[in-house]
C-alpha positions as CSV (number, residue, x, y, z in Angstrom):
1,M,-0.5,0.3,0.1
2,D,2.7,2.1,0.8
3,A,4.9,1.4,-2.2
4,L,1.1,2.3,-4.3
5,F,0.8,5.4,-2.7
6,L,4.5,6.5,-3.1
7,K,4.3,5.5,-6.7
8,K,1.1,7.5,-7.2
9,F,2.1,10.5,-5.6
10,R,5.9,10.3,-6.5
11,N,5.6,13.5,-9.1
12,T,3.9,15.4,-6.6
13,F,6.4,14.7,-3.9
14,I,9.3,15.7,-6.7
15,L,7.4,19.1,-7.0
16,I,6.8,19.5,-3.6
17,G,10.5,19.0,-3.3
18,I,11.5,21.1,-5.9
19,I,9.3,23.8,-4.8
20,C,11.1,23.6,-1.5
21,F,14.2,24.0,-2.7
22,L,14.0,27.1,-4.7
23,C,11.8,28.6,-1.7
24,A,14.9,27.9,0.4
25,G,17.2,29.1,-2.5
26,L,15.3,32.9,-2.5
27,I,15.3,33.3,0.9
28,I,18.7,33.0,0.8
29,L,19.2,35.0,-2.0
30,I,17.0,37.9,-0.3
31,V,18.8,37.4,3.2
32,M,22.2,37.8,1.2
33,S,20.8,40.7,-1.0
34,L,19.2,42.7,2.0
35,V,22.7,42.2,4.1
36,T,24.6,43.7,0.9
37,A,21.9,46.5,0.8
38,A,22.5,46.7,4.2
39,N,26.6,46.7,4.0
40,Q,26.3,49.3,1.4
41,A,24.1,51.7,2.9
42,E,26.4,51.7,5.9
43,K,29.4,52.2,3.8
44,I,27.5,54.9,1.9
45,Q,27.2,56.7,5.4
46,V,30.4,56.7,6.7
47,L,31.9,58.2,2.7
48,E,28.9,60.9,3.6
49,Q,29.7,61.5,7.4
50,R,33.8,62.3,6.1
51,L,32.2,64.2,3.5
52,A,30.5,66.3,5.4
53,S,33.6,67.2,7.7
54,Y,35.1,68.1,4.4
55,R,32.6,70.1,2.7
56,D,31.9,71.7,6.4
57,I,35.4,73.1,6.1
58,F,34.9,74.8,2.9
59,G,31.3,76.2,3.9
60,A,29.2,73.4,1.9
61,Q,27.1,70.4,2.7
62,P,27.5,67.4,0.7
63,D,25.4,66.7,-1.6
64,K,22.7,64.6,-0.1
65,T,21.3,63.1,-3.8
66,I,24.5,61.3,-4.5
67,K,23.6,57.8,-3.1
68,D,26.3,55.2,-5.5
69,N,29.4,54.1,-3.7
70,K,31.9,55.1,-6.5
71,S,30.5,58.8,-7.3
72,L,30.6,59.4,-3.4
73,A,34.0,58.1,-2.4
74,K,35.2,60.1,-5.8
75,E,33.8,63.2,-4.4
76,L,35.3,62.4,-1.2
77,K,39.2,61.9,-3.1
78,K,38.8,65.1,-4.5
79,E,37.4,66.8,-1.3
80,E,40.4,65.2,0.2
81,A,42.9,66.3,-2.4
82,E,41.6,69.4,-2.2
83,F,42.5,69.7,1.7
84,K,45.5,68.2,2.2
85,N,46.8,70.6,-0.7
86,I,46.1,73.8,0.9
87,F,49.2,76.0,0.9
88,L,51.3,72.0,0.7
89,K,53.7,72.9,-2.0
90,D,55.7,69.2,-2.4
91,K,58.9,69.5,-0.3
92,S,60.8,68.3,-3.5
93,K,60.0,71.6,-4.9
94,M,60.4,74.0,-2.3
95,P,63.4,75.8,-3.6
96,T,67.0,75.1,-1.8
97,Q,68.6,77.6,-4.1
98,A,67.8,79.8,-7.2
99,T,68.9,82.4,-9.0
100,P,68.2,86.2,-9.8
101,L,67.4,85.6,-13.5
102,S,65.0,82.2,-12.4
103,F,63.3,84.7,-9.8
104,K,62.8,86.9,-12.1
105,R,61.3,84.7,-14.2
106,E,58.4,83.3,-11.4
107,L,58.0,86.1,-10.6
108,F,56.5,87.3,-13.7
109,N,54.7,84.1,-14.6
110,I,53.0,83.8,-10.9
111,E,51.7,87.4,-11.4
112,D,50.2,87.3,-14.7
113,G,48.9,84.0,-13.7
114,L,47.0,85.3,-10.6
115,R,46.4,88.6,-12.3
116,K,44.3,86.7,-14.8
117,K,42.5,84.5,-12.3
118,A,41.3,87.4,-10.4
119,Q,40.4,89.3,-13.5
120,E,37.7,85.5,-13.9
121,S,37.1,85.7,-10.9
122,G,36.0,89.4,-10.6
123,V,38.4,89.9,-7.7
124,N,40.4,93.4,-7.8
125,L,44.0,93.1,-6.8
126,P,45.9,95.8,-6.0
127,Q,48.8,97.1,-8.4
128,S,51.3,95.5,-6.4
129,L,51.5,92.1,-5.2
130,G,54.7,93.0,-2.6
131,F,57.6,92.5,-5.5
132,E,57.5,96.2,-7.5
133,E,60.4,97.0,-6.9
134,Y,61.8,93.6,-8.4
135,K,60.0,94.1,-11.4
136,R,62.5,96.9,-12.2
137,K,65.7,95.9,-10.9
138,V,67.4,92.6,-10.2
139,P,68.0,91.3,-6.8
140,E,71.4,90.7,-5.4
141,P,72.0,86.7,-5.4
142,E,72.1,86.4,-1.9
143,Q,68.6,87.4,-1.4
144,T,67.4,85.6,-3.9
145,L,66.3,82.3,-2.3
146,H,64.7,84.6,0.5
147,L,63.1,86.5,-2.3
148,I,61.7,83.4,-3.6
149,K,60.2,81.9,-0.4
150,E,58.2,85.1,-0.1
151,L,56.9,85.1,-3.9
152,Y,55.5,81.4,-3.3
153,M,54.1,82.8,-0.2
154,M,52.2,85.3,-1.6
155,E,51.0,83.0,-4.6
156,E,49.4,80.8,-2.1
157,V,47.9,83.0,-0.3
158,V,46.2,85.0,-2.8
159,N,45.4,82.3,-4.4
160,L,43.3,80.4,-1.5
161,L,41.5,84.3,-1.1
162,L,40.4,83.6,-4.9
163,E,39.5,80.2,-4.3
164,A,37.2,81.9,-1.1
165,K,35.6,84.8,-3.5
166,V,36.8,87.7,-1.4
167,A,35.7,90.9,-3.2
168,G,39.2,92.5,-3.2
169,I,42.7,92.5,-2.4
170,M,43.6,96.0,-1.0
171,N,47.4,95.3,-0.1
172,V,50.1,92.5,0.1
173,E,53.7,93.5,1.4
174,F,56.8,91.9,3.1
175,P,57.7,93.7,5.7
176,Q,61.4,92.0,6.0
177,Q,62.2,92.6,2.2
178,S,62.8,95.6,3.3
179,K,64.6,95.3,6.3
180,Q,66.5,92.1,5.1
181,K,70.2,92.1,5.3
182,I,72.3,90.3,2.7
183,T,73.3,87.1,4.3
184,T,75.6,84.8,2.9
185,G,74.7,81.0,1.7
186,A,76.8,79.5,4.6
187,S,75.2,81.6,7.5
188,N,71.2,80.6,5.7
189,N,72.4,76.8,6.0
190,N,73.0,76.7,9.9
191,L,69.9,78.2,10.9
192,I,67.4,75.5,12.0
193,F,64.0,76.8,10.6
194,Q,63.1,80.1,8.5
195,E,60.6,82.6,8.6
196,V,58.7,84.8,5.9
197,M,56.3,87.4,7.2
198,M,53.7,88.6,5.4
199,N,51.2,91.4,5.7
200,I,47.4,91.3,4.0
201,S,44.6,93.4,3.2
202,L,41.3,92.2,2.0
203,E,37.4,92.9,1.6
204,S,35.1,90.2,2.2
205,D,32.1,88.9,3.7
206,F,31.8,86.7,6.6
207,D,31.6,83.4,4.8
208,S,34.6,83.8,3.3
209,V,36.4,85.0,5.7
210,K,35.2,82.0,8.0
211,K,36.4,79.8,5.3
212,I,39.5,81.3,5.3
213,L,40.5,81.4,8.8
214,I,39.3,77.8,9.3
215,K,42.0,76.3,6.2
216,L,44.7,78.8,8.4
217,L,43.8,77.1,11.5
218,K,44.5,73.1,10.1
219,I,47.3,73.8,9.6
220,D,49.3,76.1,12.3
221,N,52.3,74.2,12.5
222,V,53.2,75.8,8.8
223,Y,51.0,79.5,8.7
224,I,50.4,81.1,11.7
225,I,48.4,84.0,12.3
226,E,50.2,86.4,14.0
227,N,47.7,89.3,14.1
228,L,44.5,89.7,12.9
229,D,42.2,92.8,12.4
230,I,38.5,93.0,11.1
231,K,35.9,95.5,11.2
232,H,32.8,96.4,8.7
233,K,33.1,98.4,5.9
234,D,30.8,100.8,7.0
235,A,27.4,100.6,8.6
236,K,25.2,99.7,5.5
237,T,27.1,96.8,4.4
238,E,27.8,93.4,5.3
239,R,31.7,93.8,4.1
240,L,34.1,93.3,6.5
241,L,37.7,94.8,5.7
242,V,40.5,92.5,7.1
243,D,44.0,92.7,8.3
244,M,46.4,89.8,9.1
245,K,49.9,89.6,9.9
246,L,50.8,85.7,8.2
247,K,54.1,84.2,9.7
248,F,55.8,80.8,7.3
249,V,57.9,78.5,9.1
250,Q,59.8,76.4,6.9
251,T,62.0,73.6,8.5
């Protein structure tokens, strides 16, 4: 009787077994998909938090519409690269020697590039960016290395101000430049570290000033704000007048 019963319903049992097997496979697949989706969501959340930390520094909010892991990672990589490169020239490119003619060439190339960028950004620049004297004359060989360090400092700071979209830069000067004594290369090599001072005056709104200060404070081991004076331009505007004294320390 049992044999006849099994023979009669064999196909039914086989079909039920197949259905059970498929159901079990489907359940496993659903569980794996849910686990994968949860892991992906967690990764995206972590990346979004990291991206938010960088975007907050630059005064913006992360794009909440970005949900693709690769797109988000690409955005994060771009923000991290921008953050790490603020004021950080490759040490291999930092000058260890310079000639008067190479300084003059760099001076004209850098200033032309900055003025073109400022014009495109609608930012006013002063007539002098701190090196007007050396457009008309060639520096002494012993002065050149210090001057080119000042030049690179000016390039980085002005670029930061242009990227922060300040309204205008009114004054750039290097207080040590006119007082600088011509020293020999040997005495320079004995210094543990060198300082380059820069004074800069600008006009800006609060958001741009905030971006500038946060960026500078994040790298205070390299750039130090020696003095800072902020005041309203007048009672009818939100514009601020900012005077900063910066010190760059090169070890």
